[in-house]
C-alpha positions in Angstrom: 0.0 0.0 0.1 2.8 2.2 0.8 4.7 1.4 -2.5 1.3 2.1 -4.4 1.2 5.6 -2.6 4.6 6.4 -3.3 4.3 5.5 -7.0 1.3 7.5 -7.3 3.3 10.5 -5.6 6.0 10.3 -8.0 3.5 10.1 -10.7 2.1 13.2 -9.9 5.4 14.8 -9.1 6.3 14.0 -12.8 3.2 15.2 -14.4 3.4 18.6 -12.5 7.0 19.0 -13.7 5.9 18.2 -17.3 2.9 20.8 -16.8 5.2 23.1 -15.7 7.7 22.4 -18.7 5.0 22.6 -20.7 3.3 26.1 -19.3 6.5 27.6 -19.2 7.4 26.7 -23.0 3.7 27.6 -24.2 4.3 31.3 -22.3 7.5 32.2 -24.0 6.6 30.8 -27.3 3.2 33.4 -27.1 5.6 36.2 -25.8 8.0 35.4 -29.0 5.0 35.1 -31.7 3.8 38.2 -30.3 6.9 40.2 -30.6 7.1 38.9 -34.0 3.8 39.6 -35.0 4.0 43.1 -33.9 7.8 43.7 -35.6 6.4 42.4 -38.9 3.3 44.2 -38.4 4.8 47.5 -37.3 3.4 49.3 -40.5 -0.5 47.7 -40.1 -2.1 49.2 -37.3 -5.1 46.4 -37.1 -2.7 43.4 -37.3 -0.4 45.3 -34.4 -3.6 46.1 -32.5 -4.8 42.5 -32.5 -1.6 41.1 -31.3 -1.6 43.6 -28.6 -4.7 42.7 -27.6 -4.8 38.9 -27.9 -1.6 39.1 -25.9 -2.8 38.0 -22.3 -5.7 35.8 -23.9 -3.4 34.2 -25.8 -0.8 33.8 -23.1 -3.6 32.0 -20.8 -5.2 29.7 -23.7 -1.8 28.4 -24.8 -0.5 27.7 -21.0 -3.8 25.9 -20.4 -3.4 23.7 -23.8 0.1 23.3 -22.8 -0.8 21.7 -19.3 -3.8 19.9 -21.2 -1.3 18.0 -23.4 1.3 17.6 -20.5 -1.5 16.0 -18.2 -2.8 13.4 -21.0 1.0 12.7 -22.3 2.2 11.5 -19.0 -0.2 11.0 -16.1 -1.5 7.6 -15.1 -5.1 7.5 -15.5 -5.8 5.0 -12.8 -3.8 7.6 -10.0 -6.9 9.2 -7.6 -5.7 12.6 -8.3 -6.0 12.0 -11.9 -9.7 13.1 -12.5 -9.6 16.1 -10.2 -6.6 17.5 -12.2 -8.2 16.6 -15.4 -11.2 18.3 -14.5 -9.2 21.3 -13.2 -7.4 21.3 -16.6 -10.7 20.7 -18.7 -12.4 23.7 -16.8 -9.4 25.9 -17.5 -9.3 25.3 -21.1 -13.0 26.2 -21.3 -12.7 29.6 -19.5 -9.1 30.4 -21.2 -10.9 30.0 -24.8 -14.3 31.7 -24.1 -11.6 34.6 -22.9 -9.8 34.1 -26.4 -12.9 34.2 -28.5 -14.5 36.9 -26.5 -11.2 39.1 -27.0 -11.3 38.7 -30.8 -14.9 39.5 -31.4 -14.2 42.8 -29.4 -11.0 43.4 -31.6 -13.1 42.9 -34.8 -15.9 44.7 -33.3 -13.4 47.7 -32.4 -12.1 47.6 -35.6 -15.4 48.2 -37.3 -16.3 51.0 -35.1 -12.8 52.8 -35.8 -13.6 51.7 -39.7 -17.2 53.1 -39.7 -16.2 56.8 -37.9 -13.7 57.6 -40.2 -14.8 56.2 -43.6 -18.5 57.1 -42.9 -20.7 60.0 -41.7 -23.9 61.1 -41.4 -27.3 58.5 -40.5 -25.5 55.4 -42.1 -22.4 55.6 -39.6 -25.2 55.8 -36.8 -27.1 52.9 -37.8 -24.1 51.1 -38.5 -22.4 52.1 -34.9 -25.8 51.3 -33.0 -25.9 47.9 -34.7 -22.3 47.1 -34.1 -22.6 48.1 -30.3 -26.0 46.0 -30.0 -24.1 42.9 -31.7 -21.2 43.5 -29.4 -23.6 42.9 -26.1 -25.1 40.0 -27.5 -22.0 38.3 -28.2 -20.6 38.9 -25.1 -23.6 37.6 -23.4 -23.9 34.5 -25.7 -20.3 33.8 -24.9 -20.6 33.6 -21.3 -23.3 31.6 -21.4 -22.3 29.0 -23.3 -19.0 29.2 -21.2 -20.7 28.7 -18.2 -23.0 26.0 -19.4 -19.5 24.1 -20.6 -18.2 24.4 -17.3 -21.3 23.3 -15.7 -21.3 20.1 -17.9 -18.2 19.3 -16.8 -19.6 18.3 -13.3 -21.2 15.0 -13.5 -24.3 15.7 -11.5 -25.1 19.0 -13.8 -25.0 16.2 -16.6 -27.7 14.2 -14.7 -29.9 16.8 -13.5 -29.8 18.2 -17.2 -31.2 14.8 -18.4 -34.4 15.1 -16.0 -35.0 18.8 -17.0 -34.7 18.2 -20.4 -37.8 16.1 -20.1 -39.9 18.9 -18.8 -38.5 21.5 -21.0 -41.7 22.7 -22.4 -42.9 23.4 -19.0 -40.1 25.2 -18.1 -39.6 27.1 -20.9 -43.0 28.4 -20.3 -42.6 29.2 -17.0 -39.3 31.3 -17.6 -40.7 32.8 -20.5 -43.5 34.4 -18.0 -41.0 35.0 -15.2 -38.8 36.8 -17.6 -41.5 38.5 -20.2 -40.4 42.0 -19.1 -36.5 41.3 -19.8 -37.0 39.1 -22.9 -39.4 42.0 -24.2 -36.4 44.6 -23.7 -34.0 42.1 -25.3 -36.0 41.9 -28.4 -36.7 45.4 -28.6 -33.3 46.5 -28.2 -32.7 44.1 -31.2 -35.8 45.3 -33.4 -34.3 49.1 -32.5 -30.8 48.4 -33.7 -31.7 46.6 -36.9 -35.1 48.2 -37.8 -33.0 51.6 -38.1 -35.7 53.5 -36.3 -33.5 55.4 -33.5 -29.6 55.5 -33.7 -26.9 56.4 -31.6 -26.3 59.9 -32.0 -30.1 61.0 -33.0 -31.8 63.7 -31.7 -35.0 62.8 -30.2 -38.0 64.2 -28.1 -39.1 61.6 -25.6 -41.1 62.5 -22.4 -41.0 65.9 -23.1 -37.3 66.4 -23.1 -34.8 67.2 -26.3 -32.0 65.2 -26.2 -29.3 63.1 -28.2 -29.0 59.3 -27.8 -25.7 57.8 -26.0 -26.4 54.4 -25.6 -28.4 51.5 -26.6 -28.2 48.2 -25.0 -30.5 44.7 -24.6 -32.3 46.5 -22.0 -32.5 50.1 -21.9 -31.8 53.6 -23.8 -29.7 56.2 -22.7 -30.8 59.4 -23.4 -28.3 62.8 -22.9 -30.7 65.8 -22.4 -29.5 69.2 -23.3 -28.9 70.2 -19.6 -26.2 66.6 -19.1 -28.8 65.0 -17.4 -29.7 61.2 -18.5 -32.8 60.1 -19.1 -33.0 56.2 -18.6 -35.6 54.6 -20.6 -36.2 50.8 -21.5 -36.0 49.5 -24.9 -39.7 48.6 -24.9 -40.7 52.4 -24.9 -39.3 52.7 -28.2 -41.3 50.3 -29.6 -45.1 51.2 -28.2 -44.7 54.7 -27.4 -44.5 57.8 -30.0 -41.4 60.3 -29.8 -40.1 62.6 -32.1 -36.7 61.6 -34.0 -35.1 65.0 -35.2 -32.4 63.3 -37.3 -34.1 60.2 -38.8 -33.5 61.0 -42.3 -31.4 63.6 -42.3 -29.8 65.5 -39.7 -30.8 69.1 -41.7 -33.5 70.7 -39.6 -35.8 74.0 -40.3 -36.8 76.6 -37.4 -38.6 79.8 -36.9 -38.2 82.9 -34.9 -41.3 84.8 -34.0 -41.1 88.6 -33.2 -44.0 90.6 -32.2 -43.7 94.0 -34.1 -45.9 97.6 -34.4 -47.6 98.2 -37.9 -45.6 100.8 -38.3 -42.6 98.2 -38.7 -40.8 98.4 -41.8 -40.6 94.9 -43.1 -38.5 94.7 -46.1 -35.7 96.6 -44.4 -36.2 94.0 -41.3 -36.1 91.0 -44.2 -32.9 92.7 -45.4 -31.6 92.6 -41.6 -32.4 88.8 -41.4 -30.9 87.5 -44.4 -27.8 89.9 -43.3 -27.9 88.2 -40.2 -28.3 84.7 -41.5 -25.9 84.6 -44.4 -22.9 86.2 -42.0 -23.6 83.6 -39.7 -21.3 79.8 -40.3 -24.6 78.0 -38.5 -26.5 78.4 -41.3 -26.9 75.7 -43.8 -27.8 78.1 -47.0 -31.2 76.0 -47.5 -33.9 78.5 -46.3 -34.6 81.9 -44.9 -37.5 83.9 -45.2 -39.5 86.5 -43.3 -43.5 86.5 -43.2 -46.2 88.3 -41.3 -48.1 85.4 -39.8 -50.2 87.4 -37.6 -51.9 91.2 -37.1 -54.4 91.2 -34.7 -54.8 93.1 -31.4 -52.7 96.2 -32.2 -49.2 94.4 -33.5 -47.9 92.5 -36.4 -46.2 89.3 -35.8 -43.4 88.5 -37.9 -41.9 84.9 -38.2 -38.6 84.0 -39.6 -38.0 80.7 -41.3 -34.4 79.5 -41.1 -32.7 76.4 -41.4 -29.5 74.4 -40.4 -27.1 71.8 -40.4 -28.5 70.5 -37.3 -30.7 70.8 -34.1 -27.6 71.9 -32.3 -26.7 74.6 -34.9 -30.2 75.5 -35.3 -30.8 76.6 -31.8 -28.0 78.9 -31.6 -29.1 80.2 -34.9 -32.5 80.8 -33.7 -30.9 82.8 -30.6 -28.5 84.8 -32.7 -31.3 86.1 -35.1 -33.8 86.6 -32.7 -31.0 88.8 -30.8 -30.1 90.5 -33.9 -33.7 91.3 -35.0 -34.6 93.2 -31.8 -31.1 94.9 -31.6 -31.6 96.1 -34.9 -35.3 97.4 -33.9 -34.3 98.9 -31.0 -31.3 101.1 -32.8 -32.7 101.5 -36.4 -36.7 101.2 -36.4 -37.6 102.3 -32.1 -41.2 103.2 -33.4 -41.7 99.8 -34.5 -41.5 98.2 -30.9 -44.7 96.9 -29.9 -46.8 99.5 -27.8 -50.2 99.4 -26.1 -52.4 102.9 -27.2 -55.0 104.2 -25.1 -56.9 107.7 -25.9 -58.7 109.3 -23.2 -61.9 110.6 -25.4 -63.7 112.7 -22.4 -61.8 115.8 -23.5 -62.4 116.2 -27.0 -65.9 113.8 -28.0 -68.9 115.6 -27.6 -71.0 112.9 -26.3 -68.5 111.4 -24.0 -67.9 115.4 -22.6 -71.5 116.0 -21.9 -72.0 112.8 -20.1 -68.7 113.8 -18.0 -69.9 117.0 -16.9 -73.7 115.9 -16.1 -72.0 113.4 -14.0 -70.3 116.0 -12.2 
């Protein structure tokens, strides 16, 4: 009995020695390969970035593979410690492989985002960026779920339990769907948002009476950055079941108005000329629309509405403020009589009927 224990201990020591050797060889082999790849790709940014990002997961994966080869090649399968060591190596292989796959997916998606940001502009770039971000989260979730399931199935108890679970899979799926109805609804809504092109990262929207920009889209919620730097967090199902305004659905170009109430004596043509001067001299104007129209003339004032356009909603807001301030300043300086005023005349001293009535009252 003692000789058998000594023999098993000796076998374990030999196996561990081979494992250490395999891990060391794998470590230096990956380090050497990484340096060679980075040197060969010194003029190719994409390959160099992939080599840098994959260095740590590659070390882990190949070191674990070295452990696997060493254990299977040198260990005595009849020893009592072999199943434990085999199980540890199997779990390590699964986890390191999942790390490697997830890193490769992240590198590919990052390069795609980088390429989209540099080669495309406008709504097409926002659409692709949104889809890539959603696919990234979906990929990470799938890799994590598959890795966890693979680790659990390395345990005999989990494999035995899975057989009984599969027998009642129909009932369990119904129960799970009912329990996670809200979460699953948000996941499918997030996928629908990403691939239906209804709303994209960077779109300007009006939701819940708030004006903001879509900052992030996940499989559970959408982050809207409000103009005053607040963050509005909405579930994905909101954008599939509730009406909202998308100012950049087909293009970012927008039009807006500036309304100014003036007196009936306001010089409209000079005012129209001043409006055009203000807009043309501003870099915020996109050169499409500028006009001045009278939209109302009641209750002692004339309402002049200036219609202007800009490349996006942010530029439009600033251009509206500039035009409003410029017109008010021009009216104060060039046409003070055009400023709105309220007229009231005391007619008792001049009107004969009113004067007689006032004298009778006295």
